[in-house]
N, C-alpha and C positions, 0 to 999 in steps of 0.2 A: 239776493237778486237772481231769481230764476232765469231771467233772460239775458244775463250778463255774458258777453262773448269774449271777455278778456282783453278787448281792444282799448277800453277806456282807462282813465287814470283815477277812477273813483276810489280805489283802495291804495293809491300811492301814498306812502308816508312822506309828508313834507316837513314834519317836526316831531321831535321826541320830547317836546315840552310836557312836563307833568309825569314823565316816566319814572321819576324818582319815588313816586308813591307806590310803585309795584315792587315792594321790597323782597318778595319771594321769587322774582323772575330769575330763572336759571338757564333757560334755553330760548333762543330765537331761531325760527326756521321759516323758509320760504319768504324772505324779505327782499325788497328792492330798495336799496339805500340810495339810489340815483338822485332822487329829489330831496332827500333829507339834508338840511343844512347844519344840523346840530348833533351829529353823531357822537360828539364828545360827551354828551350827557350820559351815554351808556357806560362810559368808563367808571362812573361812580357806583355802578351796580355790581352785584356779585354774580354776574353771568358766568356760566361754566362752558357754554357751547353756542356757537353760531353755525347753523347748517343750512345748506341750500340757499344761497344769497346771490345777489348781483349788485354792482355799483359800489362796493366797499373799496375804498382806495387802499393802495399798498401801505401807505403810512398808517391808516387806521387799523388795517389788518395786523401790522407789525406791533402796534400798541396792545391790541387784544392778545396776541400770542405772548408777548412779554408779560402780560397779566396772568397768563396761565389758561386763557380761554382757548378751547378747542375750536378752530375755525376750519370748516370743511366745505 
């Protein structure tokens, strides 16, 4: 979208439905978790790192850290 000004929510993640098919997903970066209602789906993946994010609750962050995920 060459004219996207960053103001809209066209790229906001609202659901992680189907993410389980991305079996080799290791890192998430530049994500806005604010609108996602099913972040728990990510707990089933073998993610190693979550970097540069917003909207991740302290409870979710704690679970990721307990799983050994680097959250920065």
